[in-house]
KEKE-3310 file (N, C-alpha, C; in steps of 0.2 Angstrom, whole numbers, plus 5000, padded with zeros to 4 digits):
npx = (5053:5045:5045:5034:5024:5024:5020:5008:5002:5003:4993:4982:4983:4981:4969:4961:4963:4958:4949:4963:4972:4984:5002:5008:5000:5001:5014:5014:5004:5008:5019:5014:5007:5017:5024:5015:5014:5027:5029:5021:5027:5023:5022:5022:5020:5037:5043:5056:5060:5067:5073:5067:5064:5050:5047:5045:5051:5050:5058:5055:5041:5037:5042:5033:5021:5022:5023:5011:5002:5007:5005:4992:4984:4980:4971:4978:4975:4969:4972:4964:4956:4957:4948:4956:4964:4954:4953:4966:4965:4956:4964:4973:4965:4964:4975:4973:4969:4977:4985:4979:4981:4990:4983:4972:4978:4984:4972:4967:4976:4974:4961:4963:4971:4963:4953:4961:4971:4985:4993:4990:4994:5007:5012:5008:5017:5029:5029:5030:5038:5051:5063:5075:5082:5094:5099:5102:5096:5092:5077:5068:5060:5053:5055:5067:5076:5091:5093:5091:5094:5091:5074:5064:5065:5058:5059:5065:5056:5040:5022:5013:5011:5003:5011:5005:4997:5005:5012:5002:4999:5012:5013:5002:5006:5017:5013:5011:5001:4999:5003:4992:4981:4984:4983:4969:4964:4968:4961:4948:4949:4951:4939:4930:4934:4932:4918:4915:4919:4910:4898:4900:4900:4887:4873:4865:4851:4846:4834:4830)
npy = (4967:4982:4990:4984:4992:5003:4995:4991:5004:5008:4999:5005:5018:5015:5009:5020:5029:5023:5022:5012:5012:5005:5006:5018:5027:5020:5024:5038:5042:5039:5047:5060:5060:5058:5070:5080:5077:5080:5093:5099:5095:5082:5065:5049:5037:5030:5031:5032:5043:5045:5055:5049:5041:5043:5053:5056:5042:5027:5013:5005:5007:4999:4986:4985:4984:4973:4963:4964:4960:4947:4940:4940:4951:4961:4962:4956:4962:4974:4980:4980:4978:4962:4949:4946:4958:4967:4964:4968:4981:4986:4984:4994:5005:5006:5013:5026:5032:5043:5047:5057:5069:5066:5056:5064:5073:5064:5058:5069:5072:5059:5060:5070:5063:5053:5056:5058:5052:5040:5046:5060:5063:5060:5070:5082:5080:5082:5096:5100:5110:5109:5106:5096:5082:5078:5089:5100:5116:5122:5126:5118:5113:5097:5092:5097:5091:5081:5065:5051:5058:5060:5064:5065:5061:5055:5057:5045:5043:5038:5034:5033:5018:5005:4992:4979:4980:4983:4971:4962:4967:4965:4951:4947:4952:4944:4931:4918:4915:4900:4896:4902:4895:4882:4883:4886:4874:4866:4871:4868:4854:4851:4856:4847:4835:4838:4839:4826:4818:4824:4819:4805:4804:4806:4797:4783:4781:4794:4806:4814)
npz = (4993:4998:5015:5027:5032:5022:5011:5014:5015:5002:4996:5001:4995:4982:4981:4986:4975:4964:4948:4942:4928:4921:4924:4926:4934:4946:4950:4950:4959:4973:4973:4972:4984:4994:4991:4995:5009:5013:5010:5020:5031:5037:5041:5033:5020:5016:5003:4992:4978:4962:4948:4933:4917:4915:4923:4941:4950:4959:4964:4975:4976:4965:4969:4980:4974:4966:4976:4982:4972:4969:4981:4982:4986:4978:4962:4947:4934:4935:4947:4957:4974:4981:4991:5001:5001:5005:5018:5022:5019:5029:5040:5038:5039:5053:5056:5056:5068:5079:5069:5061:5054:5044:5037:5033:5024:5015:5010:5003:4993:4986:4982:4972:4963:4960:4950:4939:4925:4923:4913:4913:4926:4925:4917:4924:4935:4930:4929:4942:4954:4965:4978:4975:4983:4978:4973:4983:4990:4979:4969:4958:4942:4940:4927:4923:4930:4931:4924:4936:4947:4964:4969:4979:4996:5009:5027:5039:5049:5053:5052:5068:5075:5083:5092:5092:5081:5071:5070:5066:5053:5047:5048:5040:5028:5025:5024:5013:4999:4998:5011:5017:5012:5016:5030:5030:5026:5035:5046:5042:5042:5056:5061:5055:5061:5074:5074:5070:5082:5091:5086:5087:5101:5104:5110:5101:5103:5105:5110:5099)
capx = (5047:5046:5044:5027:5019:5024:5017:5000:4999:5002:4987:4977:4983:4979:4961:4958:4964:4955:4952:4970:4973:4991:5007:5010:4996:5004:5020:5013:5000:5012:5023:5010:5005:5023:5026:5011:5016:5034:5028:5017:5031:5020:5025:5018:5025:5044:5045:5061:5059:5072:5071:5068:5061:5043:5046:5047:5051:5052:5059:5051:5034:5037:5042:5027:5015:5023:5022:5003:4999:5009:5002:4985:4980:4977:4970:4983:4973:4966:4975:4958:4957:4954:4945:4962:4966:4949:4955:4972:4963:4953:4969:4976:4960:4965:4981:4971:4969:4984:4988:4973:4983:4993:4978:4968:4982:4984:4966:4966:4980:4971:4955:4966:4974:4957:4950:4966:4974:4992:4997:4989:4998:5014:5013:5008:5022:5035:5029:5031:5044:5053:5070:5077:5087:5101:5102:5100:5097:5089:5071:5068:5055:5055:5057:5073:5081:5094:5091:5095:5095:5086:5070:5060:5067:5055:5062:5064:5051:5034:5016:5013:5008:5003:5015:5001:4994:5011:5014:4997:5000:5018:5011:4997:5009:5022:5010:5010:4994:5000:5002:4985:4977:4986:4980:4962:4962:4969:4956:4942:4950:4950:4932:4927:4936:4928:4911:4914:4919:4904:4892:4901:4898:4879:4870:4861:4844:4845:4827:4829)
capy = (4971:4988:4988:4981:4998:5006:4991:4992:5011:5008:4996:5010:5023:5012:5009:5027:5033:5019:5016:5012:5009:5005:5007:5025:5030:5017:5027:5045:5043:5039:5053:5066:5059:5060:5077:5084:5076:5083:5101:5100:5092:5077:5058:5044:5032:5033:5029:5037:5044:5048:5057:5044:5043:5045:5058:5053:5034:5023:5006:5002:5006:4993:4981:4984:4982:4966:4959:4964:4956:4940:4938:4940:4957:4965:4958:4958:4965:4981:4982:4981:4974:4955:4948:4947:4965:4971:4964:4972:4988:4987:4985:5001:5010:5007:5017:5033:5035:5045:5049:5060:5074:5063:5053:5069:5075:5059:5058:5075:5070:5054:5063:5073:5058:5048:5058:5059:5046:5040:5050:5066:5064:5061:5077:5086:5079:5085:5103:5101:5113:5107:5106:5089:5079:5077:5096:5105:5123:5125:5124:5116:5109:5090:5090:5099:5088:5076:5058:5047:5062:5059:5070:5065:5056:5056:5055:5038:5044:5036:5035:5030:5012:5001:4986:4973:4981:4982:4964:4959:4969:4962:4944:4946:4953:4939:4925:4917:4911:4893:4895:4904:4890:4876:4885:4886:4867:4863:4873:4864:4847:4851:4857:4841:4830:4839:4837:4818:4816:4825:4814:4799:4804:4806:4790:4781:4782:4800:4807:4820)
capz = (4995:5003:5021:5028:5032:5016:5006:5016:5013:4995:4994:5003:4991:4975:4982:4986:4969:4959:4945:4940:4922:4919:4930:4927:4940:4952:4952:4951:4965:4979:4972:4974:4991:4997:4990:4999:5016:5014:5010:5026:5037:5040:5040:5030:5017:5015:4997:4988:4971:4958:4941:4928:4910:4915:4929:4947:4950:4965:4964:4981:4974:4960:4973:4984:4970:4964:4982:4983:4967:4970:4987:4980:4989:4972:4956:4942:4928:4936:4954:4962:4980:4982:4997:5006:5000:5008:5025:5024:5019:5035:5045:5037:5042:5060:5058:5056:5075:5081:5063:5058:5050:5039:5033:5030:5018:5010:5006:4999:4987:4983:4978:4967:4959:4958:4944:4933:4922:4924:4908:4916:4932:4923:4914:4930:4939:4926:4930:4949:4956:4972:4980:4975:4988:4975:4971:4988:4989:4972:4968:4951:4940:4939:4920:4922:4935:4927:4926:4941:4953:4970:4969:4985:5001:5016:5033:5041:5054:5050:5056:5074:5074:5089:5091:5090:5074:5066:5070:5062:5046:5045:5047:5035:5022:5024:5024:5006:4998:4999:5018:5019:5010:5020:5036:5030:5025:5042:5051:5040:5044:5063:5062:5053:5066:5081:5073:5070:5089:5094:5084:5090:5108:5105:5110:5096:5105:5107:5109:5094)
cpx = (5049:5044:5036:5022:5019:5020:5009:4998:4999:4995:4981:4977:4980:4971:4958:4958:4961:4950:4959:4970:4980:4996:5009:5007:4999:5010:5018:5009:5004:5017:5020:5008:5011:5025:5021:5012:5023:5033:5024:5021:5027:5023:5020:5022:5032:5047:5050:5059:5065:5069:5072:5064:5054:5042:5048:5046:5053:5052:5055:5044:5033:5037:5036:5021:5016:5021:5014:5000:5001:5006:4994:4981:4977:4976:4976:4981:4971:4969:4969:4959:4953:4951:4950:4964:4961:4951:4961:4970:4960:4958:4972:4972:4961:4971:4979:4971:4976:4988:4984:4976:4986:4988:4974:4972:4983:4978:4965:4970:4977:4965:4958:4968:4968:4954:4955:4969:4982:4996:4996:4994:5005:5016:5013:5014:5029:5035:5030:5038:5045:5061:5072:5082:5094:5103:5099:5101:5095:5082:5070:5062:5057:5058:5064:5079:5084:5092:5095:5095:5089:5081:5067:5063:5064:5060:5061:5058:5044:5028:5017:5008:5009:5007:5011:4998:5000:5013:5009:4998:5006:5017:5007:5001:5015:5019:5008:5003:4994:4999:4995:4980:4978:4982:4972:4960:4963:4964:4949:4943:4948:4943:4928:4928:4932:4921:4910:4915:4913:4898:4893:4899:4891:4876:4865:4854:4843:4838:4826:4831)
cpy = (4977:4986:4987:4987:5002:5002:4991:4999:5011:5005:5001:5015:5021:5011:5015:5031:5029:5024:5017:5008:5010:5007:5014:5028:5027:5021:5034:5046:5043:5045:5059:5066:5061:5067:5082:5083:5080:5090:5103:5098:5086:5070:5054:5039:5035:5031:5035:5037:5048:5051:5051:5046:5045:5050:5054:5045:5032:5016:5002:5002:5000:4987:4979:4982:4975:4961:4959:4960:4948:4937:4938:4945:4961:4960:4961:4963:4972:4984:4983:4976:4967:4955:4949:4954:4969:4970:4968:4980:4990:4988:4992:5006:5011:5011:5024:5036:5037:5048:5053:5065:5071:5060:5058:5072:5070:5058:5064:5074:5064:5056:5066:5068:5054:5050:5060:5052:5046:5045:5058:5068:5064:5068:5082:5086:5082:5093:5105:5104:5111:5107:5099:5088:5080:5084:5101:5112:5126:5122:5124:5112:5101:5088:5092:5096:5082:5069:5055:5051:5061:5065:5071:5059:5058:5054:5048:5038:5042:5037:5031:5024:5007:4995:4980:4974:4980:4975:4960:4961:4965:4954:4943:4947:4948:4932:4923:4914:4904:4892:4897:4898:4883:4877:4884:4878:4864:4864:4869:4857:4846:4852:4850:4835:4831:4837:4829:4816:4818:4821:4807:4798:4804:4799:4789:4782:4788:4802:4813:4818)
cpz = (4999:5010:5022:5028:5026:5011:5008:5014:5006:4993:4996:4998:4984:4976:4982:4980:4963:4955:4943:4934:4920:4925:4931:4933:4946:4954:4954:4957:4971:4979:4975:4982:4995:4997:4995:5007:5017:5014:5017:5032:5040:5038:5036:5026:5016:5009:4994:4981:4968:4951:4936:4921:4910:4921:4935:4947:4956:4964:4970:4980:4970:4965:4978:4980:4968:4970:4983:4978:4968:4976:4987:4985:4984:4966:4951:4936:4929:4943:4958:4968:4979:4989:5003:5006:5005:5016:5027:5024:5026:5041:5044:5040:5049:5061:5058:5063:5077:5075:5058:5052:5044:5034:5030:5023:5013:5006:5002:4992:4983:4979:4972:4961:4956:4951:4938:4931:4924:4919:4911:4922:4930:4921:4919:4934:4936:4928:4937:4950:4963:4972:4980:4980:4985:4973:4977:4987:4983:4971:4960:4948:4939:4932:4919:4926:4931:4929:4931:4947:4958:4970:4976:4990:5007:5021:5035:5046:5050:5054:5063:5074:5080:5088:5088:5083:5069:5065:5066:5055:5044:5044:5041:5028:5020:5023:5016:5005:4999:5007:5020:5018:5014:5027:5036:5029:5032:5047:5049:5043:5052:5065:5061:5059:5073:5080:5073:5077:5092:5092:5087:5097:5109:5105:5104:5097:5108:5106:5104:5087)
residu = (MET:ALA:ASN:SER:LEU:ASP:THR:ALA:LEU:LEU:LEU:TYR:MET:LEU:ASP:GLU:SER:ALA:PRO:ILE:HIS:GLY:ARG:LEU:LYS:VAL:GLN:LYS:THR:PRO:PHE:PHE:VAL:GLY:LEU:GLY:LEU:ALA:GLU:GLU:GLY:LEU:VAL:GLY:PRO:THR:PHE:ASP:PHE:ILE:ARG:TYR:LYS:ASN:GLY:PRO:PHE:SER:GLN:ALA:VAL:TRP:ASN:GLY:LEU:ASP:HIS:LEU:VAL:ALA:TYR:GLN:PHE:LEU:ARG:LYS:HIS:ASP:TYR:GLY:LEU:THR:GLU:ARG:GLY:LEU:PHE:LEU:ARG:ASP:LEU:VAL:GLY:MET:LEU:ARG:LYS:GLY:ASN:GLU:LYS:SER:PHE:ASP:LEU:MET:ASP:THR:ALA:LEU:ARG:TYR:CYS:ARG:VAL:ARG:SER:GLY:GLN:VAL:LEU:MET:HIS:GLU:ALA:TYR:GLU:VAL:GLU:LEU:GLU:PRO:VAL:GLY:ILE:PRO:GLY:ARG:ARG:ILE:ALA:VAL:ARG:ASP:ILE:PRO:MET:GLY:VAL:SER:ILE:LEU:SER:PRO:THR:GLU:THR:THR:LEU:GLU:VAL:PRO:GLU:ASP:LEU:ALA:ARG:ILE:ILE:GLY:THR:GLU:LEU:SER:THR:THR:PRO:ASP:GLU:LEU:GLU:ALA:ALA:ALA:ALA:SER:ALA:ALA:MET:THR:GLU:ARG:GLU:ALA:THR:GLY:ARG:LEU:LEU:ALA:ALA:ILE:PRO:GLU:ASN:ARG:PRO:PHE)
# end
């Protein structure tokens, strides 16, 4: 899995750029977000991209997507948010405070991606000119970058996140569906036991 913050931001990006039809858009949306942030000197997700057969590619994006689906934050067939995903989306929304400029730029890029298919974004990504990490000092179109060369590598600096919020997001992302189900069953059992004790304590000749 990508780091917790990146995975949570990936969910945010997929939600804001929906509908998602196919995995091409899953890859290209974070690329355009990362590109926009890098050009403005802002921080955000820290996905690395290399030149691959369909343009910019990040293994960390795949890892994050697979985790979000396996842990039931996203539906598998269309990558839409589940109920659990909606909760994580709310947590990500709390990150905006103190990171307004980054979120404003991300939202601009996501609006751009929202109305485009994965195929369109792929072709547009090929035409992007940038200075690849793997070919410093030279500005070049993505289509002309050799396969496997690092295209985009954001700094390790990321968004400002309060420790308690980072902990909650990390815990939410690391809790498996089975663990969540077991916790819910335990809470239900505790509630039933408490109700039973309460009823047992009420006299049979109660006046109601």
